[in-house]
VOVEX-467876 format. One record per residue: residue number from 0; residue in one letter; y, x, z of N, C-alpha, C in turn. Coordinates in pm, 1 decimal, padded with zeros to 6 digits, m for minus. Atoms other than C-alpha are relative to their C-alpha. Layout:
BEGIN
> NUM  A  Y  X  Z  Y  X  Z  Y  X  Z
...
END
This chain:
BEGIN
> 0  M  00149.1  m00011.6  m00022.2  24227.6  09575.1  04348.7  m00008.7  00107.9  00105.0
> 1  S  00053.1  m00094.6  m00092.0  24082.1  09775.8  04642.6  m00140.7  00031.0  m00022.6
> 2  D  00141.8  m00027.1  00014.8  23744.7  09804.5  04508.3  m00034.3  00135.8  00004.0
> 3  K  00035.8  m00129.0  m00014.5  23553.8  10126.0  04583.7  m00116.1  00016.6  m00112.7
> 4  V  00091.2  m00030.1  00104.0  23367.7  10258.6  04280.9  m00054.1  00155.5  00017.1
> 5  M  00078.8  m00120.6  m00044.7  23118.9  10535.7  04352.4  m00045.4  00076.0  m00160.3
> 6  L  00032.1  m00053.4  00127.0  23074.1  10780.6  04052.2  m00102.8  00124.7  00052.1
> 7  V  00113.7  m00102.6  m00035.0  22731.3  10987.9  04090.3  m00009.0  00131.7  m00095.8
> 8  I  00026.4  m00117.6  00085.4  22722.4  11353.0  03962.8  m00078.0  00091.9  00043.0
> 9  A  00101.1  m00100.8  m00034.0  22464.2  11623.7  03969.3  00078.3  00111.8  00067.9
> 10  S  m00071.5  m00118.0  m00083.6  22563.7  11919.5  04217.7  m00006.4  00112.1  m00098.1
> 11  E  00004.2  m00128.1  00110.5  22488.1  12159.6  03909.4  m00023.3  m00083.0  m00136.3
> 12  G  00026.6  00054.4  00125.8  22547.6  12064.2  03544.9  00045.3  m00138.2  m00022.9
> 13  Y  m00028.1  00126.3  00014.5  22733.4  11728.7  03552.5  00104.6  00018.2  m00144.5
> 14  Q  m00085.4  m00020.0  00083.0  22931.0  11655.9  03240.1  00137.2  m00052.3  00023.1
> 15  P  m00138.7  m00006.4  m00064.1  23305.3  11723.0  03320.6  00087.8  m00123.1  m00078.9
> 16  I  m00064.3  00112.7  00052.5  23448.3  11466.0  03043.2  m00064.2  m00145.9  00054.4
> 17  E  00064.1  00163.9  m00060.4  23204.8  11159.5  03149.2  00060.0  m00025.9  00125.6
> 18  Y  m00053.8  00045.7  m00154.2  23329.7  11214.5  03507.5  00153.2  m00018.5  00010.3
> 19  S  m00151.5  00000.3  m00021.6  23711.8  11304.0  03467.4  00051.0  m00115.5  m00052.0
> 20  V  m00080.4  00099.9  00054.2  23804.1  11063.7  03218.5  m00030.3  m00155.0  00060.0
> 21  P  m00011.1  00120.1  m00074.7  23663.8  10744.9  03375.2  00050.0  00006.1  00133.2
> 22  K  m00071.9  00006.9  m00131.8  23763.8  10861.7  03726.1  00160.9  m00005.5  m00017.9
> 23  K  m00163.5  m00004.9  00024.7  24152.2  10902.0  03586.8  00028.7  m00134.8  m00008.3
> 24  I  m00029.3  00124.6  00030.7  24119.7  10554.4  03444.0  m00028.1  m00095.7  00123.7
> 25  L  00043.6  00075.9  m00125.7  23971.9  10401.0  03775.2  00111.6  00022.5  00088.1
> 26  D  m00105.8  m00027.8  m00093.5  24231.5  10599.4  03975.8  00119.3  m00069.2  m00027.2
> 27  H  m00146.0  00059.6  00064.3  24529.9  10490.6  03778.8  m00020.7  m00167.8  m00000.1
> 28  S  m00009.1  00156.3  m00000.7  24422.0  10116.5  03803.2  00000.7  m00032.6  00166.3
> 29  G  m00027.8  00018.9  m00155.3  24438.0  10155.3  04210.5  m00126.6  m00016.2  00073.6
> 30  L  00150.6  00011.8  m00061.4  24066.3  10166.7  04262.1  m00019.5  00132.4  00089.9
> 31  T  00037.0  m00140.2  m00077.9  23931.7  10411.4  04521.2  m00129.3  00048.3  m00072.6
> 32  V  00131.2  m00069.6  00052.7  23683.5  10646.6  04346.6  m00058.5  00097.7  00115.6
> 33  I  00061.0  m00079.1  m00089.0  23413.2  10807.7  04575.0  m00084.9  00076.3  m00096.6
> 34  T  00101.8  m00099.1  00078.5  23213.0  11111.9  04429.9  m00103.0  00011.0  00089.5
> 35  A  00099.6  m00016.6  m00061.0  22872.5  11115.4  04528.4  m00093.8  00109.3  m00093.8
> 36  S  00098.2  m00085.5  00066.9  22595.9  11376.0  04447.5  m00104.6  00052.8  00073.2
> 37  D  00103.6  m00026.8  m00075.9  22260.9  11508.7  04547.2  00013.0  00097.2  00110.6
> 38  K  m00038.9  m00111.3  m00129.8  22432.1  11778.8  04777.1  00156.3  m00036.5  00022.3
> 39  A  m00149.4  m00012.2  m00029.8  22756.7  11771.0  04979.0  00054.5  00139.0  m00036.7
> 40  G  m00075.6  m00126.3  00007.5  23025.6  12017.1  04933.4  00080.2  m00015.2  m00150.4
> 41  T  m00056.6  00000.0  00113.2  23126.6  12118.0  04576.8  m00091.0  00004.5  m00110.7
> 42  A  00098.6  00018.7  00121.5  22955.3  12013.7  04248.8  00066.2  00072.8  m00119.7
> 43  T  m00036.7  m00073.2  00105.9  22978.5  12243.5  03949.1  m00035.1  m00048.7  m00117.9
> 44  A  00025.2  00048.6  00127.2  23018.2  12102.8  03599.1  m00070.6  00100.5  m00112.9
> 45  S  00082.2  m00083.0  00116.9  22833.8  12217.8  03281.5  00096.4  00093.0  m00066.7
> 46  D  m00082.4  m00092.3  00042.7  23167.5  12389.0  03198.7  00059.3  00109.9  00096.4
> 47  G  m00063.9  m00090.3  m00111.9  23214.8  12580.9  03523.5  00096.5  m00056.4  00090.4
> 48  T  m00098.1  00068.6  m00073.8  23465.6  12343.4  03662.0  m00050.5  m00045.3  00118.5
> 49  T  00059.4  00072.3  m00116.8  23423.4  12197.1  04005.8  00060.9  m00118.4  00058.6
> 50  T  m00062.1  00118.1  m00065.8  23486.3  11899.0  04192.0  m00060.1  m00022.3  00153.9
> 51  E  00051.8  00007.4  m00131.5  23455.4  11806.3  04570.0  m00076.5  m00137.2  00000.1
> 52  V  00088.4  00129.6  m00021.0  23182.0  11562.0  04674.8  00038.6  m00071.2  00128.7
> 53  D  m00034.0  00078.9  m00110.5  23268.2  11300.7  04898.8  m00099.2  m00042.3  00100.3
> 54  I  00113.0  00057.4  m00063.0  22922.9  11179.4  05012.1  m00136.8  00050.8  m00072.7
> 55  S  00122.4  m00027.7  00053.7  22563.7  11302.6  04952.1  m00072.9  m00128.6  m00015.0
> 56  L  00045.9  00117.2  00025.4  22347.4  11034.9  04799.7  m00093.9  m00038.4  00096.4
> 57  D  00108.6  00047.6  m00115.0  22093.5  11042.1  05098.6  00075.2  m00065.1  00109.3
> 58  Q  m00074.6  00056.6  m00116.5  22393.2  10933.6  05317.6  00067.6  m00137.9  m00044.7
> 59  V  m00047.0  00132.4  00054.7  22506.5  10637.2  05089.3  m00084.0  m00114.5  00035.0
> 60  S  00031.0  00144.5  m00016.2  22463.3  10280.1  05181.2  00070.5  m00101.0  m00096.6
> 61  V  m00059.9  00098.3  00136.9  22514.6  09996.0  04931.7  00129.4  m00067.6  00050.0
> 62  K  m00120.6  00035.4  m00079.9  22790.5  09888.2  05188.1  00122.0  00081.6  m00005.9
> 63  D  m00099.4  m00111.3  00019.6  22987.2  10205.9  05085.4  00076.2  m00018.1  m00116.7
> 64  F  m00071.8  00008.0  00136.6  23067.3  10092.5  04725.3  m00003.5  m00145.4  m00047.4
> 65  D  m00005.0  00166.7  00035.5  23153.6  09758.6  04559.1  m00038.9  00025.6  m00177.4
> 66  A  00066.3  m00018.0  00106.3  23020.3  09942.7  04206.4  m00049.1  00133.3  m00006.4
> 67  L  00074.5  m00135.4  m00031.7  22793.7  10232.0  04126.9  m00020.4  00043.5  m00164.1
> 68  F  00035.5  m00060.1  00120.0  22780.3  10473.6  03808.0  m00011.4  00124.5  m00003.7
> 69  F  00056.3  m00138.8  00001.1  22579.7  10770.5  03733.9  00065.8  00064.3  m00131.3
> 70  I  m00059.6  m00071.3  00091.9  22746.2  11033.9  03526.7  m00110.0  00098.9  m00052.4
> 71  G  00093.9  m00090.1  00072.1  22543.5  11247.4  03269.0  00035.2  00150.0  00024.2
> 72  G  m00026.9  m00161.2  00004.9  22529.6  11617.2  03181.6  m00128.8  00082.1  00015.0
> 73  P  00122.5  m00085.7  00017.0  22263.7  11894.0  03142.5  m00075.0  00013.5  00140.8
> 74  G  00074.1  m00025.7  m00126.6  22178.8  11910.1  03519.6  m00011.1  m00146.2  00042.8
> 75  S  m00008.2  00145.3  m00061.1  22186.8  11513.8  03576.1  m00151.8  m00030.6  00025.7
> 76  M  00148.8  00030.4  m00035.2  21800.8  11472.9  03528.8  m00079.3  00077.1  00105.2
> 77  D  00057.9  m00100.8  m00091.4  21712.4  11773.8  03724.8  00038.1  m00038.7  00156.1
> 78  H  m00058.0  00023.2  m00151.4  21935.4  11669.4  04032.2  00006.9  m00149.1  00047.0
> 79  L  m00012.1  00131.7  m00047.9  21952.7  11287.8  04016.7  m00116.8  m00091.9  m00046.4
> 80  D  00116.1  00089.0  00055.6  21616.0  11163.2  03867.3  m00086.9  m00013.6  00101.6
> 81  N  00084.1  00003.4  m00114.3  21457.3  11082.9  04202.8  00008.6  m00140.1  00064.1
> 82  K  00003.3  00147.9  m00075.0  21370.9  10796.1  04452.3  00127.8  m00024.2  00076.4
> 83  T  m00123.3  00053.0  m00049.9  21682.7  10827.8  04628.4  00097.4  m00084.2  m00091.6
> 84  S  m00079.2  00071.6  00107.6  21891.2  10741.9  04313.2  m00062.8  m00137.5  m00046.8
> 85  Y  00051.7  00135.2  00013.1  21639.9  10471.3  04231.5  00001.9  m00108.7  00098.9
> 86  N  m00016.2  00085.9  m00122.1  21652.0  10316.5  04573.0  00128.6  m00055.7  00000.9
> 87  L  m00162.5  00040.2  00016.5  22045.4  10321.3  04537.6  00020.0  m00120.0  m00093.7
> 88  L  m00013.6  00099.7  00102.4  22027.0  10146.1  04217.8  m00069.1  m00137.4  00023.5
> 89  K  00054.3  00123.3  m00024.1  21790.2  09887.3  04318.2  00084.1  m00087.6  00093.2
> 90  K  m00076.1  00100.0  m00114.1  21996.6  09782.1  04625.1  00116.5  m00050.3  m00051.4
> 91  A  m00117.2  00045.2  00035.6  22315.6  09770.4  04410.9  m00032.1  m00111.4  m00098.5
> 92  A  00044.0  00113.0  00080.4  22128.5  09537.5  04164.9  m00016.8  m00108.6  00073.2
> 93  E  00034.0  00110.2  m00072.4  22003.0  09330.2  04443.9  00138.2  m00081.0  00060.3
> 94  A  m00142.5  00047.5  m00061.2  22357.5  09289.0  04587.2  00099.9  m00047.9  m00115.5
> 95  N  m00061.4  00027.3  00115.4  22467.9  09206.4  04241.8  00143.4  00068.2  m00028.1
> 96  K  m00129.8  m00071.0  00006.4  22724.8  09484.6  04234.6  m00002.8  00072.4  m00146.6
> 97  P  m00022.7  m00075.5  00131.1  22842.9  09648.8  03889.5  m00071.8  00115.6  00007.9
> 98  F  00064.9  m00138.6  m00010.1  22638.8  09949.3  03799.8  m00011.9  00042.4  m00144.4
> 99  G  00004.5  m00052.8  00133.5  22570.2  10162.3  03500.0  m00026.3  00145.9  m00002.9
> 100  A  00008.7  m00143.1  00023.8  22538.5  10509.9  03345.0  00037.4  00030.5  m00112.6
> 101  I  m00059.0  m00044.2  00115.5  22648.5  10733.6  03079.4  m00092.7  00113.4  m00038.7
> 102  C  00063.8  m00093.5  00060.8  22467.6  10960.3  02864.4  m00143.2  00037.0  00048.0
> 103  A  00120.7  m00005.8  m00045.2  22123.3  11097.7  03006.0  m00058.7  m00081.7  00104.2
> 104  T  00026.6  00073.1  m00136.6  22149.4  10923.7  03335.2  m00038.8  m00166.1  m00025.9
> 105  V  00032.0  00118.6  00055.0  22087.9  10587.6  03128.8  m00161.3  m00008.0  00034.7
> 106  R  00139.8  m00008.5  m00012.7  21697.3  10706.4  03169.0  m00025.1  m00017.6  00151.3
> 107  I  00025.0  00024.5  m00145.5  21746.3  10702.7  03558.0  00005.4  m00158.0  00008.5
> 108  L  m00001.1  00147.2  m00014.9  21852.2  10323.7  03530.3  m00159.2  m00053.3  m00045.6
> 109  A  00106.5  00035.7  00062.8  21531.2  10271.1  03308.2  m00122.9  00034.3  00112.0
> 110  K  00090.4  m00038.4  m00098.8  21323.1  10460.9  03570.0  m00009.2  m00072.4  00137.8
> 111  S  m00021.7  00071.2  m00124.2  21455.2  10260.2  03862.6  m00039.4  m00142.6  m00009.9
> 112  G  00040.2  00147.2  00031.3  21342.0  09924.3  03703.5  00122.9  m00086.1  00011.0
> 113  V  m00103.1  00088.1  m00029.4  21695.5  09783.5  03734.7  00064.7  m00056.8  m00137.0
> 114  I  m00050.5  00070.1  00110.9  21755.2  09700.6  03365.9  m00086.5  m00054.8  m00099.9
> 115  M  00111.9  00071.3  00084.0  21456.4  09490.0  03255.2  00079.8  m00112.4  m00052.3
> 116  G  m00076.3  00122.5  00056.2  21569.3  09246.8  02988.9  00154.6  00020.4  m00061.0
> 117  K  m00127.4  m00044.2  00039.1  21905.0  09413.5  02937.8  00019.5  00071.7  m00110.7
> 118  K  m00016.5  m00080.9  00100.8  22080.8  09563.4  02642.0  00085.9  00114.7  00057.1
> 119  V  m00050.4  m00151.2  m00028.6  22170.5  09934.2  02698.2  00005.2  00092.6  m00115.9
> 120  T  m00010.4  m00102.8  00087.9  22273.7  10245.5  02528.5  00009.6  00122.9  00086.5
> 121  G  00005.2  m00127.8  m00087.9  22271.6  10610.0  02628.1  m00032.5  00128.7  m00111.6
> 122  W  00017.8  m00138.8  00078.8  22222.6  10978.6  02502.5  m00137.2  m00010.5  m00074.8
> 123  N  00119.7  m00005.7  00079.0  21952.3  10987.0  02230.1  m00021.5  00115.0  m00097.6
> 124  S  00005.7  m00102.8  00099.0  21978.3  11313.9  02060.9  m00150.2  00066.4  00002.9
> 125  D  00145.8  m00060.5  m00002.1  21593.8  11384.8  02147.8  m00073.0  m00112.5  m00059.8
> 126  N  00070.6  00102.0  00065.7  21508.2  11040.0  01982.1  m00101.2  m00054.7  00098.2
> 127  K  00092.9  00067.5  m00087.6  21317.0  10926.2  02294.9  00043.3  m00117.2  00065.5
> 128  L  m00058.8  00095.6  m00079.0  21553.0  10685.0  02441.2  m00066.5  m00146.1  m00021.3
> 129  A  00063.5  00127.9  00035.5  21428.2  10372.1  02246.0  m00147.2  m00001.1  00071.0
> 130  D  00131.6  m00001.0  m00073.2  21069.1  10441.1  02378.9  00007.8  m00022.9  00143.5
> 131  I  m00018.3  m00007.9  m00144.8  21183.7  10492.6  02725.3  00068.2  m00132.2  00028.9
> 132  L  m00052.8  00125.6  m00046.8  21391.3  10172.7  02740.1  m00098.8  m00118.9  m00034.0
> 133  E  00091.2  00098.9  00032.3  21122.0  09977.4  02567.7  m00089.1  m00024.1  00115.9
> 134  Q  00112.3  m00006.9  m00112.5  20869.7  10078.6  02845.8  00060.7  m00032.9  00118.0
> 135  S  m00062.8  00054.6  m00113.0  21134.1  09960.2  03112.3  00038.0  m00129.5  m00041.8
> 136  G  m00022.0  00140.9  00012.4  21155.4  09643.0  02954.0  00150.8  m00045.2  m00055.2
> 137  S  m00149.2  00033.1  00046.7  21529.8  09685.6  02804.4  m00011.0  00030.0  m00132.5
> 138  H  m00016.6  m00005.5  00145.1  21665.1  09695.2  02463.6  00104.7  00089.6  m00032.2
> 139  F  m00092.6  m00102.8  00026.4  21826.0  09988.3  02308.8  00093.2  m00041.9  m00116.1
> 140  I  m00114.0  00047.6  00103.4  22166.4  09903.7  02122.5  00058.5  00127.9  m00044.4
> 141  R  m00055.1  m00125.4  00072.9  22295.7  10181.8  01888.0  00154.3  m00024.0  m00000.5
> 142  K  m00129.8  m00010.8  m00008.5  22644.7  10158.6  02007.4  00069.1  00100.0  00095.8
> 143  D  m00053.7  m00094.9  m00100.4  22896.2  10394.8  02199.6  m00011.0  m00052.2  00143.3
> 144  V  00001.1  00050.7  m00131.4  22924.8  10153.5  02494.3  m00044.6  m00143.5  m00004.9
> 145  V  00061.4  00113.5  m00022.2  22724.7  09850.3  02601.6  00026.1  m00083.0  00121.0
> 146  V  m00030.7  00069.9  m00117.2  22812.8  09602.1  02857.6  m00101.2  m00137.6  m00008.4
> 147  D  00112.1  00126.6  m00016.9  22530.4  09339.8  02979.3  00031.4  m00055.4  00116.6
> 148  G  m00025.5  00039.3  m00127.0  22643.9  09127.6  03247.6  00094.9  00089.3  00063.0
> 149  N  m00064.4  m00097.3  m00082.6  22766.6  09368.7  03523.3  m00066.5  00140.4  m00016.1
> 150  I  00058.2  m00153.1  00014.1  22591.4  09670.4  03377.6  00059.4  00047.2  m00113.8
> 151  V  m00075.1  m00071.2  00140.6  22786.3  09922.8  03150.3  m00077.1  00122.1  m00006.8
> 152  T  00068.0  m00111.6  00025.4  22609.9  10190.9  02972.6  00073.6  00069.4  m00117.7
> 153  A  m00067.4  m00086.6  00093.5  22757.0  10472.8  02743.6  m00090.2  00110.5  m00067.7
> 154  T  00086.3  m00104.2  00081.3  22628.4  10739.1  02497.9  00038.0  00132.0  00059.2
> 155  G  m00020.1  m00142.5  m00052.9  22824.3  11047.8  02631.7  00147.3  00016.3  m00001.4
> 156  P  m00140.6  m00046.8  m00019.1  23159.3  11232.6  02632.5  00110.7  m00079.7  m00093.7
> 157  S  m00077.2  00081.6  00106.3  23303.3  11068.8  02314.9  00021.1  m00139.6  00048.1
> 158  A  m00008.0  00136.8  m00047.3  23258.8  10731.5  02497.7  00038.5  m00006.5  00113.4
> 159  A  m00047.6  m00005.1  m00144.1  23404.4  10826.0  02827.9  00122.2  m00101.9  00007.2
> 160  Q  m00137.7  00104.5  m00020.9  23743.0  10651.3  02763.1  m00064.3  m00126.3  m00007.9
> 161  E  00047.8  00127.0  00014.0  23569.0  10329.0  02663.5  m00094.6  m00059.0  00128.8
> 162  F  00060.2  00018.6  m00130.7  23327.7  10363.3  02947.5  00069.1  m00043.5  00122.5
> 163  G  m00085.1  00018.8  m00120.0  23597.6  10383.3  03195.5  00060.1  m00142.4  00002.2
> 164  A  m00061.3  00129.9  00025.3  23781.4  10084.2  03028.5  m00072.2  m00109.4  00036.0
> 165  K  00102.0  00108.3  m00009.9  23457.0  09872.0  03026.4  m00019.0  m00027.4  00146.7
> 166  I  00023.5  00015.2  m00149.9  23395.7  09945.2  03408.3  00115.1  m00088.8  00039.2
> 167  L  m00101.8  00081.6  m00076.9  23743.4  09808.7  03475.3  m00005.6  m00137.5  m00044.3
> 168  S  00007.5  00133.4  00050.2  23690.9  09496.8  03262.2  m00095.2  m00082.1  00079.3
> 169  V  00108.4  00056.9  m00091.5  23359.4  09429.4  03460.2  00038.3  m00020.2  00136.7
> 170  L  m00048.1  00022.1  m00157.8  23525.5  09489.1  03789.2  00099.4  m00117.4  00005.6
> 171  A  m00111.3  00096.2  00011.5  23826.2  09248.4  03691.7  m00062.3  m00138.9  00000.2
> 172  Q  00052.3  00127.7  00022.3  23558.4  08972.9  03611.5  m00082.1  m00034.5  00140.1
> 173  K  00085.9  00043.0  m00114.2  23377.1  08978.7  03955.1  00083.7  m00066.2  00114.6
END
């Protein structure tokens, strides 16, 4: 496999387990992992660890990746919930590329309009996800990881391993 998988993290406050576990799984499978963020340079996780950003979201083109996945964390909605993210997701969906999100960033999928009619899961500690997903025309499934077609969604850090594995299985089917 020589697919390029783009993982999108917040420049401040991304969830390190949700990022590092799937990244390691994808790296070990021979995939090229590209890290994108709302700012170029170095991104800082919620635990203070850092990672280098390969490209800023405003520079990303749909031709730059074969799959696109948003990583959650306490900073994700502040930094990634915007038109740049929505447009990128719409272009990925139009190109029929695998995409998805883990944790709070599933809400960005909902706001971008790319999961209508789909079954998804995500972070729901505030008990608002079912309503958000219903408004987007999608269906909330209470499982750790949900795959619907080429869309992979997950609840949070405890599901990071399965999230990475399901991304691999979706890529293997395309």
